[in-house]
Backbone as numpy.savetxt, mean C-alpha at the origin, in Angstrom:
# Nx Ny Nz CAx CAy CAz Cx Cy Cz
9.38 19.46 17.63 7.94 19.05 17.64 7.69 17.85 17.82
6.98 17.28 18.97 6.64 15.81 19.19 5.40 15.55 18.61
5.18 14.27 17.88 3.95 13.97 17.32 3.68 12.61 17.59
2.41 12.19 18.15 2.14 10.91 18.40 1.44 10.38 17.09
2.12 9.27 16.43 1.67 8.82 15.07 1.24 7.48 15.25
-0.11 7.19 14.92 -0.54 5.69 15.08 -0.30 5.14 13.68
0.30 3.99 13.63 0.52 3.36 12.48 -0.07 1.78 12.51
-0.90 1.42 11.40 -1.16 0.01 11.47 -0.35 -0.72 10.61
-0.83 -2.18 10.28 0.01 -3.00 9.55 1.35 -3.25 10.04
1.39 -3.56 11.47 2.82 -3.82 12.16 2.98 -5.36 12.22
2.46 -6.06 11.24 2.57 -7.48 11.20 3.76 -7.93 10.33
4.88 -7.81 11.01 6.06 -7.95 10.10 6.54 -9.50 10.17
5.68 -10.28 9.29 5.76 -11.60 9.13 6.22 -11.95 7.78
6.00 -13.28 7.32 6.44 -13.59 6.00 5.68 -12.84 4.83
4.52 -12.53 5.19 3.70 -11.72 4.18 3.53 -10.21 5.09
4.50 -9.44 4.96 4.65 -8.26 5.95 3.62 -7.13 5.52
3.23 -6.32 6.41 2.50 -5.26 6.20 3.46 -3.98 6.01
2.95 -2.91 5.73 3.90 -1.75 5.41 4.30 -1.05 6.79
3.56 -1.26 7.85 3.88 -0.50 9.01 5.17 -0.28 9.70
5.79 -1.37 9.88 7.17 -1.21 10.33 8.16 -0.46 9.60
8.02 -0.51 8.19 8.96 0.31 7.38 8.47 1.76 7.47
7.19 2.12 7.56 6.75 3.46 7.66 7.03 4.00 9.03
7.07 3.13 9.98 7.31 3.61 11.36 8.91 3.93 11.40
9.85 3.09 10.97 11.13 3.20 10.93 11.38 4.65 10.07
10.73 4.99 9.03 10.95 6.05 8.20 10.66 7.33 9.15
9.61 7.36 9.84 9.06 8.53 10.58 10.08 8.76 11.77
10.66 7.67 12.26 11.33 7.99 13.45 13.01 8.65 13.03
13.18 8.40 11.52 14.41 8.93 11.08 14.17 10.44 10.74
13.07 10.97 10.75 12.82 12.50 10.53 13.70 13.18 11.37
14.35 14.30 10.87 15.23 15.07 11.73 14.62 16.37 12.22
13.37 16.91 11.73 12.76 17.93 11.95 11.53 17.85 12.91
11.11 16.65 13.28 10.05 16.38 14.29 10.52 15.17 14.89
9.88 14.96 16.22 9.98 13.70 16.90 8.91 12.91 16.92
8.80 11.77 16.31 7.67 10.93 16.20 7.77 9.95 17.22
6.50 9.71 17.91 6.31 8.58 18.88 5.31 7.52 18.20
5.70 6.39 17.94 5.00 5.63 17.24 3.93 4.81 17.98
2.60 4.73 17.75 1.53 4.00 18.39 1.12 2.93 17.50
1.46 1.66 17.83 1.22 0.62 16.91 -0.20 -0.07 16.99
-0.89 -0.10 15.91 -2.19 -0.68 15.96 -2.17 -1.91 15.15
-2.46 -3.13 16.00 -2.50 -4.47 15.52 -3.82 -5.08 15.49
-3.86 -6.31 14.81 -5.13 -6.99 14.80 -4.99 -8.39 15.42
-3.77 -8.70 15.85 -3.66 -9.94 16.48 -2.45 -9.81 17.37
-2.55 -10.47 18.73 -1.50 -10.25 19.70 -0.20 -10.93 19.31
-0.06 -11.58 18.24 1.20 -12.25 17.87 1.91 -11.38 16.73
1.29 -10.17 16.44 2.04 -9.21 15.42 3.21 -8.79 16.00
4.43 -9.14 15.19 5.76 -8.77 15.91 5.96 -7.19 16.30
5.37 -6.46 15.55 5.63 -5.11 15.78 5.16 -4.54 17.40
4.44 -5.44 17.93 3.96 -5.15 19.34 5.20 -5.27 20.28
6.03 -6.15 19.85 7.07 -6.49 20.77 8.55 -5.69 20.36
8.34 -4.90 19.34 9.69 -4.30 18.87 9.51 -2.82 19.22
9.93 -2.78 20.64 9.66 -1.54 21.46 10.90 -0.53 21.10
11.75 -0.97 20.38 12.70 0.03 19.85 12.11 1.04 18.60
11.11 0.49 18.16 10.31 1.16 17.04 8.89 1.63 17.62
8.08 0.68 18.22 6.77 0.97 18.62 6.84 1.15 20.06
6.43 2.33 20.50 6.29 2.72 21.98 4.90 2.12 22.57
3.98 2.03 22.07 2.65 1.55 22.65 1.88 0.82 21.69
1.35 -0.27 22.02 0.56 -0.92 21.01 -1.05 -1.15 21.45
-1.83 -1.22 20.50 -3.23 -1.56 21.03 -3.98 -2.35 19.84
-4.73 -3.21 20.37 -5.49 -4.14 19.32 -6.72 -3.63 18.96
-6.90 -3.59 17.56 -7.93 -2.88 16.96 -8.89 -4.02 16.58
-10.29 -3.63 16.55 -11.36 -4.49 15.81 -11.22 -4.38 14.37
-11.52 -5.56 13.60 -11.42 -5.42 12.13 -12.29 -4.31 11.62
-11.94 -3.69 10.60 -12.74 -2.48 9.99 -14.09 -3.30 9.54
-14.03 -4.40 9.05 -15.24 -5.17 8.51 -16.25 -5.53 9.42
-15.83 -5.50 10.81 -16.74 -5.85 11.94 -17.58 -4.80 12.31
-17.52 -3.61 11.53 -18.45 -2.48 11.94 -17.65 -1.15 12.08
-18.15 -0.11 11.27 -17.34 0.97 11.22 -17.31 1.64 12.60
-18.35 1.74 13.51 -18.51 2.43 14.75 -17.48 1.98 15.66
-17.35 0.56 15.75 -16.39 -0.15 16.66 -14.98 0.28 16.30
-14.57 0.36 15.09 -13.22 0.87 14.62 -12.88 2.23 14.89
-13.76 3.04 14.66 -13.71 4.48 14.91 -13.64 4.82 16.48
-14.44 4.12 16.99 -14.54 4.46 18.58 -13.30 3.97 19.25
-12.74 2.88 18.72 -11.49 2.40 19.36 -10.37 3.53 18.97
-10.28 4.14 17.87 -9.50 5.28 17.64 -9.54 6.30 18.46
-10.81 6.65 18.79 -11.32 7.83 19.69 -10.92 7.37 21.13
-10.93 6.22 21.51 -10.58 5.76 22.84 -9.00 5.77 23.00
-8.42 5.50 22.08 -6.74 5.65 22.06 -6.47 7.01 22.19
-7.02 8.02 21.33 -6.81 9.36 21.47 -7.02 9.96 22.77
-8.05 9.68 23.34 -8.54 9.99 24.65 -7.61 9.57 25.74
-7.26 8.38 25.89 -6.59 7.60 26.82 -5.06 7.58 26.91
-4.54 7.75 25.59 -3.23 7.69 25.32 -2.56 8.94 24.70
-3.35 9.28 23.62 -2.94 10.41 22.69 -2.65 9.78 21.39
-3.02 10.56 20.39 -2.96 10.19 18.96 -3.03 11.58 18.11
-2.02 11.97 17.56 -2.08 13.30 16.73 -2.63 13.02 15.12
-2.01 11.85 14.72 -2.06 11.46 13.41 -2.21 10.08 13.19
-3.23 9.54 12.27 -3.32 8.12 12.06 -2.95 7.98 10.52
-1.96 6.85 10.33 -1.45 6.59 9.07 -1.88 5.21 8.69
-3.05 4.84 8.25 -3.50 3.53 7.82 -2.71 3.00 6.72
-2.32 1.77 6.70 -1.48 1.38 5.44 -2.04 0.01 5.08
-3.28 -0.34 5.35 -3.85 -1.70 5.02 -5.00 -1.26 4.18
-5.22 -2.08 2.98 -6.33 -1.67 2.10 -7.77 -1.59 2.83
-7.88 -2.79 3.59 -9.23 -2.70 4.34 -9.62 -1.70 5.20
-8.74 -0.94 5.59 -9.00 0.18 6.58 -9.21 1.57 5.76
-8.82 1.59 4.61 -8.95 2.86 3.84 -10.42 3.45 3.76
-11.34 2.68 3.19 -12.60 3.18 3.11 -13.26 3.71 4.35
-12.91 2.90 5.45 -13.53 3.38 6.59 -12.96 4.60 7.20
-11.57 4.84 7.14 -10.92 6.04 7.67 -11.15 7.35 6.73
-11.19 6.98 5.49 -11.59 8.07 4.47 -13.06 8.62 4.81
-14.04 7.71 4.99 -15.39 8.02 5.35 -15.34 8.97 6.51
-14.75 8.59 7.42 -14.76 9.24 8.95 -13.69 10.26 9.13
-12.85 10.49 8.05 -11.80 11.47 8.29 -12.14 12.80 9.02
-13.37 13.48 8.54 -13.68 14.62 9.11 -13.97 14.54 10.63
-14.66 13.31 11.09 -14.89 13.15 12.43 -13.72 13.03 13.32
-12.72 12.28 12.52 -11.46 11.99 13.34 -10.69 13.34 13.51
-10.67 14.24 12.42 -10.18 15.61 12.44 -10.78 16.32 13.50
-12.13 16.21 13.66 -12.71 17.12 14.62 -12.24 16.83 16.12
-12.04 15.37 16.15 -11.41 15.04 17.50 -9.93 14.94 17.58
-9.33 15.83 16.74 -8.00 15.85 17.00 -6.96 15.00 16.33
-7.43 13.94 15.57 -6.60 13.15 14.76 -6.58 13.41 13.33
-5.40 13.79 12.96 -5.28 14.07 11.45 -4.98 12.96 10.56
-5.37 12.91 9.51 -5.06 11.78 8.48 -4.54 12.51 7.07
-4.13 11.76 6.14 -3.54 12.40 4.90 -3.98 11.36 3.86
-5.18 11.35 3.33 -5.64 10.31 2.47 -6.34 10.66 1.30
-6.35 9.91 0.23 -7.32 10.14 -1.04 -8.67 10.45 -0.71
-9.43 11.11 -1.42 -10.79 11.13 -1.35 -11.49 9.77 -1.78
-12.66 9.45 -1.42 -13.32 8.09 -1.88 -13.12 7.94 -3.34
-13.37 9.04 -4.09 -13.40 9.09 -5.57 -12.14 8.58 -5.98
-11.13 9.22 -5.42 -9.70 8.84 -5.79 -9.28 7.49 -5.48
-9.83 6.98 -4.24 -9.61 5.61 -3.88 -10.07 4.74 -4.92
-11.36 4.78 -5.49 -12.09 4.06 -6.35 -11.14 3.81 -7.64
-10.20 4.72 -7.99 -9.25 4.57 -9.10 -8.64 3.21 -9.07
-8.45 2.74 -7.71 -7.60 1.39 -7.62 -8.26 0.33 -8.36
-9.45 0.34 -8.47 -10.17 -0.76 -9.05 -9.68 -1.04 -10.33
-9.24 -2.40 -10.57 -8.73 -2.77 -11.77 -9.43 -2.52 -13.11
-10.67 -2.31 -13.00 -11.56 -2.14 -14.21 -11.34 -0.70 -14.61
-10.79 0.06 -13.97 -10.24 1.56 -14.21 -9.09 1.73 -14.77
-8.22 0.68 -14.66 -6.64 0.87 -15.10 -6.43 1.30 -16.62
-7.42 0.77 -17.45 -7.23 1.13 -19.05 -7.36 2.57 -18.99
-8.27 3.23 -18.39 -8.49 4.71 -18.50 -7.38 5.43 -17.84
-6.82 4.85 -16.72 -5.62 5.71 -16.08 -4.45 5.49 -16.93
-4.26 4.47 -17.40 -2.91 4.19 -18.18 -2.91 5.06 -19.42
-3.90 5.17 -20.17 -4.23 6.15 -21.23 -3.81 7.63 -20.80
-4.38 8.00 -19.72 -4.18 9.25 -19.32 -2.77 9.72 -18.70
-1.95 8.71 -18.35 -0.74 8.93 -17.82 0.38 8.38 -18.92
0.00 7.96 -19.87 0.96 7.73 -21.05 1.74 6.38 -20.92
1.21 5.34 -20.39 1.79 4.02 -20.56 0.67 3.12 -20.91
1.01 1.73 -21.06 0.06 0.82 -21.54 -0.41 -0.06 -20.57
-1.46 -0.79 -20.93 -2.04 -1.91 -20.12 -2.17 -3.17 -20.85
-1.94 -4.34 -20.37 -2.21 -5.54 -20.93 -3.62 -5.75 -21.59
-3.95 -6.31 -22.57 -5.33 -6.57 -23.06 -6.07 -7.13 -21.89
-7.20 -6.30 -21.70 -8.16 -6.77 -20.76 -9.60 -6.77 -21.10
-10.40 -7.76 -20.41 -11.77 -7.87 -20.62 -12.39 -7.76 -19.24
-13.50 -7.14 -19.06 -14.18 -7.09 -17.65 -15.30 -8.11 -18.02
-15.52 -9.06 -17.03 -16.51 -10.07 -17.46 -17.47 -10.30 -16.17
-18.73 -10.77 -16.24 -19.67 -10.86 -15.20 -20.37 -12.15 -15.54
-19.84 -13.06 -16.22 -20.74 -14.43 -16.47 -19.69 -15.30 -17.07
-20.16 -16.66 -17.03 -19.14 -17.55 -17.61 -19.11 -17.36 -19.14
-20.09 -17.12 -19.87 -20.12 -16.80 -21.33 -19.09 -15.73 -21.72
-19.14 -14.63 -20.97 -18.24 -13.53 -21.05 -16.80 -14.00 -20.85
-16.58 -14.80 -19.84 -15.35 -15.41 -19.49 -14.72 -16.20 -20.57
-15.48 -17.07 -21.20 -14.96 -17.95 -22.28 -14.64 -16.98 -23.51
-15.56 -15.95 -23.76 -15.29 -15.21 -24.97 -13.99 -14.37 -24.81
-13.76 -13.90 -23.41 -12.58 -13.16 -23.23 -11.42 -13.90 -23.33
-11.37 -15.16 -22.93 -10.20 -16.19 -22.96 -9.83 -16.32 -24.56
-10.90 -16.67 -25.13 -10.71 -17.00 -26.74 -10.08 -15.47 -27.44
-10.58 -14.42 -27.02 -10.10 -13.13 -27.62 -8.55 -12.87 -27.07
-8.28 -13.10 -25.91 -7.03 -12.70 -25.45 -5.99 -13.82 -25.82
-6.36 -15.05 -25.49 -5.54 -16.10 -25.65 -4.86 -16.45 -24.29
-4.70 -17.91 -24.19 -4.07 -18.38 -23.01 -2.51 -18.42 -22.99
-1.74 -18.07 -21.89 -2.42 -17.95 -20.51 -2.91 -16.80 -20.29
-3.94 -16.61 -19.22 -4.43 -15.35 -18.83 -4.41 -15.04 -17.44
-4.32 -14.03 -16.91 -4.66 -13.48 -15.46 -6.00 -13.25 -15.18
-6.49 -14.04 -14.19 -7.88 -13.86 -13.69 -7.95 -12.96 -12.37
-8.56 -11.97 -12.38 -8.28 -10.92 -11.20 -9.69 -10.42 -10.67
-9.84 -10.18 -9.51 -10.82 -9.58 -8.82 -10.73 -7.94 -9.12
-11.81 -7.15 -8.79 -11.62 -5.77 -9.28 -10.82 -4.98 -8.34
-10.76 -5.57 -7.02 -9.90 -4.87 -5.94 -8.74 -6.01 -5.53
-9.06 -7.15 -5.40 -8.32 -8.17 -4.70 -8.14 -9.49 -5.37
-7.02 -10.12 -5.20 -6.70 -11.41 -5.85 -6.57 -11.38 -7.28
-5.38 -12.21 -7.61 -4.95 -12.39 -9.25 -4.41 -13.66 -9.15
-4.97 -14.51 -10.27 -4.32 -15.77 -10.60 -3.99 -16.04 -11.84
-2.79 -16.76 -12.32 -2.33 -17.01 -13.76 -3.26 -18.35 -14.02
-3.92 -18.31 -15.16 -4.47 -19.75 -15.66 -3.93 -20.17 -16.87
-3.67 -21.30 -17.09 -2.93 -21.89 -18.24 -4.03 -22.55 -19.07
-5.20 -22.87 -18.64 -6.09 -23.53 -19.25 -7.52 -22.87 -18.83
-8.55 -23.10 -19.81 -9.94 -22.61 -19.64 -10.45 -23.01 -18.25
-10.31 -24.44 -17.93 -10.79 -25.07 -16.77 -10.01 -24.14 -15.50
-8.83 -24.02 -15.58 -8.17 -23.31 -14.56 -8.85 -21.92 -14.35
-9.15 -21.28 -15.51 -9.68 -19.87 -15.51 -11.08 -19.85 -14.78
-11.83 -20.77 -15.12 -13.15 -21.02 -14.51 -13.08 -21.13 -13.05
-12.13 -21.93 -12.65 -12.06 -22.39 -11.13 -11.60 -21.04 -10.50
-10.66 -20.31 -11.02 -10.22 -19.00 -10.36 -11.36 -18.00 -10.44
-12.25 -18.00 -11.50 -13.31 -17.08 -11.66 -14.23 -17.24 -10.47
-14.59 -18.49 -10.23 -15.63 -18.97 -9.22 -14.98 -18.61 -7.92
-13.69 -18.76 -7.63 -13.09 -18.68 -6.52 -13.14 -17.18 -6.04
-12.81 -16.24 -6.96 -12.84 -14.91 -6.80 -14.21 -14.36 -6.62
-15.25 -14.61 -7.39 -16.58 -14.31 -7.34 -17.15 -14.58 -5.88
-16.71 -15.79 -5.43 -17.40 -16.44 -4.13 -16.93 -15.52 -3.05
-15.51 -15.01 -3.05 -15.05 -14.24 -2.04 -15.20 -12.69 -2.12
-14.98 -12.26 -3.20 -15.14 -10.72 -3.57 -16.17 -10.37 -4.40
-16.92 -11.20 -5.10 -18.06 -10.81 -6.13 -17.55 -10.17 -7.45
-18.46 -9.51 -8.07 -18.05 -9.08 -9.53 -17.64 -7.68 -9.46
-17.02 -7.14 -10.60 -16.62 -7.87 -11.78 -15.42 -8.57 -11.56
-15.01 -9.31 -12.75 -13.88 -10.12 -12.83 -12.96 -9.49 -14.00
-11.81 -9.48 -14.13 -11.00 -9.12 -15.06 -10.22 -10.27 -15.57
-10.22 -10.34 -16.89 -9.42 -11.25 -17.63 -8.39 -10.55 -18.46
-7.06 -10.81 -18.18 -5.97 -10.04 -18.58 -4.97 -10.73 -19.44
-4.42 -10.28 -20.39 -3.09 -10.80 -21.06 -1.98 -11.06 -20.00
-1.15 -12.02 -20.28 0.10 -12.13 -19.36 1.10 -11.51 -20.47
1.80 -10.49 -19.93 2.90 -9.92 -20.53 4.30 -10.26 -19.79
5.20 -10.24 -20.67 6.62 -10.46 -20.27 7.41 -9.36 -20.11
8.35 -9.44 -19.04 9.09 -8.21 -18.70 9.73 -8.30 -17.33
10.28 -7.08 -16.83 10.77 -7.14 -15.43 9.59 -6.47 -14.62
9.49 -6.86 -13.38 8.54 -6.32 -12.40 9.45 -5.02 -11.90
8.77 -3.96 -12.07 9.21 -2.63 -11.43 8.12 -1.85 -10.86
8.41 -1.33 -9.80 7.36 -0.61 -9.00 7.81 0.83 -8.57
6.87 1.68 -8.34 7.31 2.97 -7.82 6.46 3.35 -6.58
7.16 3.71 -5.56 6.27 4.41 -4.39 6.59 5.78 -4.41
5.49 6.32 -4.19 5.33 7.89 -4.30 4.08 8.45 -3.42
4.01 9.71 -3.23 2.99 10.40 -2.64 2.61 11.62 -3.31
1.27 12.01 -3.22 1.04 13.31 -3.74 0.41 14.11 -2.64
0.39 15.44 -2.78 0.12 16.43 -1.81 -1.30 16.83 -1.86
-2.11 16.05 -2.87 -3.62 16.63 -3.10 -3.71 17.86 -3.83
-2.65 18.38 -4.36 -2.70 19.64 -5.09 -1.96 19.48 -6.46
-1.65 18.19 -6.67 -0.91 17.98 -8.21 0.56 17.94 -7.92
1.07 18.05 -6.69 2.72 17.98 -6.61 2.99 16.70 -5.92
4.24 16.24 -6.18 4.77 15.13 -5.49 5.46 15.31 -4.06
5.36 14.35 -3.31 6.03 14.44 -1.93 7.16 13.59 -1.91
7.49 12.98 -3.01 8.74 12.04 -3.16 8.28 10.91 -3.82
9.29 10.20 -4.52 9.12 9.29 -5.50 10.38 8.43 -5.74
10.15 7.20 -5.80 11.36 6.18 -6.12 10.97 5.05 -6.85
11.84 4.71 -7.90 11.36 3.43 -8.71 12.36 2.39 -8.29
12.06 1.20 -8.24 12.64 -0.08 -7.97 12.44 -1.24 -9.03
13.48 -2.16 -9.03 12.96 -3.35 -9.79 13.13 -4.49 -8.77
12.33 -5.29 -8.80 12.26 -6.58 -7.99 13.35 -7.50 -8.49
14.16 -7.99 -7.64 15.29 -8.89 -7.88 14.78 -10.33 -7.47
14.42 -10.35 -6.18 14.05 -11.76 -5.73 12.81 -11.65 -4.91
11.75 -12.36 -5.14 10.49 -12.28 -4.54 10.23 -13.70 -3.78
9.34 -13.59 -2.82 9.05 -14.79 -2.01 7.89 -15.52 -2.71
7.53 -16.71 -2.28 6.51 -17.49 -2.72 5.11 -16.71 -2.68
5.11 -16.01 -1.69 3.88 -15.20 -1.54 3.93 -13.72 -2.47
5.04 -13.66 -3.20 5.10 -12.63 -4.17 5.65 -11.23 -3.56
6.22 -11.34 -2.29 6.63 -10.22 -1.65 8.10 -9.96 -2.06
8.56 -8.78 -2.28 9.93 -8.46 -2.66 10.84 -8.83 -1.44
11.98 -9.52 -1.85 13.01 -9.61 -0.78 14.22 -9.02 -1.06
14.58 -8.90 -2.28 15.70 -7.93 -2.69 15.17 -7.19 -3.83
15.77 -5.97 -3.94 15.51 -5.12 -4.98 16.62 -4.03 -5.31
16.46 -3.38 -6.37 17.49 -2.22 -6.74 16.68 -1.11 -7.31
17.26 0.17 -6.83 16.62 1.35 -7.25 16.92 1.51 -8.83
16.08 1.84 -9.56 16.21 2.32 -11.02 15.54 3.52 -11.32
15.91 3.91 -12.32 15.28 5.15 -13.00 14.80 4.97 -14.37
13.65 4.25 -14.48 12.87 4.29 -15.69 11.96 5.36 -15.91
12.51 6.28 -16.88 11.97 7.51 -16.92 10.43 7.53 -17.47
10.00 6.50 -18.30 8.75 6.45 -18.59 7.85 5.97 -17.45
8.27 5.22 -16.72 7.54 4.76 -15.43 7.33 5.98 -14.45
8.65 6.61 -14.21 8.40 7.76 -13.12 7.67 8.82 -13.68
7.78 9.14 -15.06 6.89 10.23 -15.55 5.44 9.87 -15.46
5.10 8.66 -15.72 3.71 8.12 -15.49 3.23 8.41 -14.20
4.02 8.07 -13.11 3.77 8.44 -11.64 3.50 9.98 -11.42
4.38 10.65 -12.01 4.29 12.10 -11.84 2.80 12.55 -12.48
2.52 12.08 -13.59 1.39 12.37 -14.34 0.04 11.90 -13.60
0.23 10.89 -12.93 -0.83 10.31 -12.06 -1.25 11.38 -10.89
-0.07 11.70 -10.46 -0.28 12.75 -9.21 -0.94 13.99 -9.70
-0.43 14.52 -11.02 -1.00 15.74 -11.45 -2.37 15.73 -11.99
-2.64 14.56 -12.72 -3.97 14.42 -13.36 -5.13 14.27 -12.34
-4.77 13.47 -11.35 -5.80 13.17 -10.35 -5.66 13.79 -9.09
-4.92 14.69 -9.13 -4.55 15.44 -7.84 -4.51 14.62 -6.53
-3.80 13.18 -6.65 -3.86 12.24 -5.70 -3.09 12.85 -4.39
-3.84 12.49 -3.33 -3.53 12.83 -2.04 -3.01 11.56 -1.25
-1.81 11.41 -0.74 -1.35 10.40 0.14 -0.46 9.71 -0.76
-0.15 8.39 -0.03 0.83 7.56 -0.48 0.20 6.58 -1.56
0.99 6.07 -2.50 0.58 5.03 -3.50 1.84 4.41 -4.08
1.41 3.18 -4.48 2.33 2.27 -5.36 1.96 1.93 -6.71
2.77 2.22 -7.62 2.39 1.88 -9.01 3.23 0.56 -9.21
2.42 -0.58 -9.68 3.10 -1.69 -10.00 3.01 -1.91 -11.50
4.23 -2.20 -12.24 4.48 -2.34 -13.65 5.11 -3.44 -14.07
4.86 -4.07 -15.10 5.89 -4.79 -15.86 6.38 -3.97 -17.20
7.82 -3.89 -17.04 8.60 -3.27 -18.05 9.24 -4.14 -19.04
8.83 -3.99 -20.31 9.58 -4.62 -21.43 10.64 -3.80 -22.09
11.96 -4.07 -21.41 13.10 -3.01 -21.71 13.34 -2.99 -23.12
13.31 -4.37 -23.85 13.58 -4.54 -25.34 12.59 -3.62 -26.18
11.41 -3.62 -25.78 10.50 -2.77 -26.49 10.10 -1.39 -26.00
10.84 -1.16 -24.99 10.58 0.14 -24.23 9.02 0.32 -23.86
8.37 -0.67 -23.42 7.13 -0.61 -23.14 6.86 -0.84 -21.61
6.11 -0.04 -20.88 5.81 -0.10 -19.56 4.27 -0.37 -19.46
3.84 -1.45 -18.82 2.53 -1.90 -18.65 1.97 -1.59 -17.26
0.94 -1.06 -17.20 0.47 -0.71 -15.61 -0.22 -2.03 -15.26
0.10 -2.67 -14.11 -0.60 -3.69 -13.65 -1.53 -3.49 -12.43
-1.19 -2.65 -11.54 -1.89 -2.42 -10.41 -1.48 -0.95 -9.66
-2.57 -0.42 -9.11 -2.24 0.79 -8.27 -2.71 0.52 -6.89
-1.81 0.55 -5.89 -2.18 0.41 -4.31 -2.28 1.77 -3.83
-3.35 1.99 -3.34 -3.58 3.44 -2.59 -2.86 3.55 -1.20
-1.68 3.27 -1.11 -1.15 3.24 0.21 0.24 2.73 0.14
1.14 2.91 1.25 2.60 2.48 1.18 2.62 1.02 0.94
3.62 0.46 0.16 3.90 -0.87 -0.13 4.93 -1.41 1.39
4.99 -2.65 1.44 5.57 -3.27 2.53 7.11 -2.86 2.42
7.67 -2.58 1.15 9.10 -2.10 0.95 9.33 -0.70 0.98
8.47 0.09 1.53 8.56 1.49 1.56 9.99 2.15 2.26
10.33 1.33 3.09 11.65 2.07 3.83 12.79 1.98 2.83
12.66 1.28 1.75 13.68 1.42 0.78 13.96 2.75 0.31
12.90 3.42 -0.01 12.92 4.93 -0.41 13.71 5.83 0.63
13.32 5.64 1.99 13.84 6.48 3.08 15.22 5.93 3.08
15.72 4.66 2.93 17.09 4.40 2.89 17.94 5.05 1.77
17.33 5.47 0.79 18.07 6.11 -0.44 18.03 7.59 -0.28
17.42 8.08 0.76 17.28 9.42 0.90 15.91 10.23 0.63
14.96 9.43 0.40 13.67 10.14 0.12 12.53 9.53 1.11
12.42 10.24 2.13 11.65 10.00 3.29 10.10 10.57 2.89
9.38 9.72 2.26 8.02 10.17 1.87 7.11 10.09 2.95
7.14 9.20 3.83 6.41 9.21 5.07 6.57 10.65 5.99
7.72 10.89 6.20 8.02 12.15 6.90 7.28 13.25 6.26
7.45 13.39 4.86 7.01 14.49 4.09 5.42 14.58 4.33
4.69 13.52 4.30 3.46 13.41 4.65 2.93 14.10 5.89
3.91 13.83 6.89 3.69 14.49 8.21 3.92 15.92 8.15
4.98 16.40 7.46 5.39 17.58 7.35 4.11 18.55 6.73
3.67 17.97 5.63 2.54 18.59 4.78 1.30 18.62 5.98
0.90 17.67 6.48 -0.21 17.58 7.42 -0.18 18.70 8.44
0.97 18.97 9.00 1.20 19.76 10.12 1.84 21.28 9.77
1.67 21.53 8.47 2.12 22.80 8.01 3.54 23.12 8.16
4.34 22.01 8.20 5.81 22.25 8.12 6.49 22.28 6.78
7.50 23.00 6.52 8.14 22.93 5.27 8.36 21.53 4.69
7.94 21.15 3.59 8.14 19.86 3.11 9.59 19.72 2.21
10.15 18.62 2.31 11.47 18.58 1.58 11.24 18.18 0.12
11.74 18.99 -0.72 11.80 18.81 -2.25 12.72 17.75 -2.73
12.27 16.43 -2.84 13.03 15.32 -3.32 12.99 15.33 -4.69
14.07 15.77 -5.37 14.13 15.81 -6.83 14.92 14.70 -7.46
15.59 13.81 -6.77 16.43 12.72 -7.23 16.70 11.66 -6.03
17.28 10.65 -6.61 17.79 9.52 -5.63 18.76 8.73 -6.42
19.68 8.09 -5.75 20.63 7.31 -6.48 20.11 5.93 -7.18
20.49 5.55 -8.30 20.21 4.21 -8.89 21.22 3.31 -8.47
20.77 2.11 -8.48 21.82 1.10 -8.29 21.92 0.74 -6.71
21.19 1.29 -5.81 21.08 0.63 -4.42 20.29 -0.32 -4.36
21.03 -1.37 -3.40 20.39 -2.46 -3.17 19.54 -2.67 -1.87
18.44 -3.21 -1.97 17.55 -3.45 -0.76 17.48 -5.00 -0.46
17.69 -5.23 0.88 17.80 -6.75 1.26 16.71 -6.67 2.56
15.76 -7.60 2.34 14.89 -7.98 3.52 15.63 -9.02 4.35
15.33 -9.14 5.69 16.07 -10.10 6.21 15.14 -10.55 7.54
15.30 -11.84 8.10 14.64 -12.05 9.26 15.42 -11.93 10.48
14.88 -11.97 11.64 15.56 -11.53 12.78 14.89 -12.31 14.11
15.41 -12.57 15.07 14.87 -13.13 16.29 14.77 -12.26 17.42
13.88 -12.34 18.26 13.50 -11.39 19.40 13.01 -12.35 20.52
13.68 -12.21 21.58 13.14 -12.72 22.93 12.79 -11.91 24.03
11.46 -12.00 24.37 11.05 -10.91 25.39 10.17 -11.62 26.51
9.70 -10.88 27.36 9.02 -11.32 28.51 7.55 -11.74 28.07
6.97 -12.75 28.62 5.59 -12.83 28.41 4.74 -11.80 29.05
5.14 -10.92 29.83 4.21 -9.81 30.23 3.47 -9.10 29.31
4.29 -8.70 28.23 3.55 -7.90 27.23 2.70 -8.65 26.49
2.72 -9.96 26.21 1.85 -10.67 25.58 0.50 -10.95 26.36
0.75 -11.05 27.57 -0.52 -11.19 28.50 -1.21 -9.93 28.60
-0.59 -8.74 28.63 -1.16 -7.53 28.69 -2.01 -7.28 27.39
-1.49 -7.56 26.35 -2.24 -7.29 25.00 -3.37 -8.33 24.83
-3.25 -9.58 25.38 -4.58 -10.53 25.33 -5.53 -10.02 26.36
-5.17 -9.60 27.50 -6.24 -9.28 28.55 -6.84 -7.99 28.54
-5.89 -6.86 28.25 -6.38 -5.51 28.17 -6.49 -4.90 26.80
-5.96 -5.47 25.65 -5.99 -4.96 24.44 -5.03 -3.89 24.11
-4.01 -3.88 24.91 -3.07 -2.88 24.80 -1.77 -3.31 25.68
-0.66 -2.62 25.20 0.62 -2.99 26.07 1.62 -1.73 25.81
């Protein structure tokens, strides 16, 4: 079975999107043949030129620029090249694609995404409720919408604190003045509310997983970050089996009937056996190929589920496997760059 799968986030740069890792996973599926259509937002995104992974590339309008333009571009690609499935992997795309998923489906483009209500669970002001429901903890947090509430929250929690937007951005503040500065910065860009959160110590551990929308898992792998970049992106990691964190991920799938990929970001205090929920990302992380590399191809299982194929029951994975990201060099002809600039596709 040959399936044309459009994947976004092919910006494999120092702050990489998840797209290339997802595409590699799809190409490694043994029971269907994937042709990757790359959706880019800039002519310099490396995925455009990685023709051993991405067969055809198209420039997309930004989702924030208007829903109609974004959806119409997808329909244009479907009509003029072909697209059986769209796997958006960037936060900004998800609300638009979720809203218009039925229209895309009517036009022959399948998706596999959470509902809008499920998507809103990622809001940081919902994390306490979620943590309580899935059996782990959350750092002390206060939701604030004014300077007065900000100061009271800092006094209650104690410095240092994390100052976070409800959906985007997080900064560590060591003084009240710093906290006020970060508060202003986030409000100016993303608005209210703001979350003030306790700084907890421990190891950074994450889970990549997917739910089938019916309470069952399509695969799950836990990792520990060993080395991260200045931008906070994982460079090396190790597979681990923290039972409390994995159990929480399974409960999240069951409790909320989650549909699609997600990442649970945690801080784990191994001495105290405490797992703190820091963030939930409603899509694949940039390191998602790590799971495929240890035998759990979550992206392929999403395709299987979407097209009514038998899904693989991934019940285990090996601990102690090492993930190493690396940079590479690519030399190609200018023709592809010129095509993508002039025609919007290559």
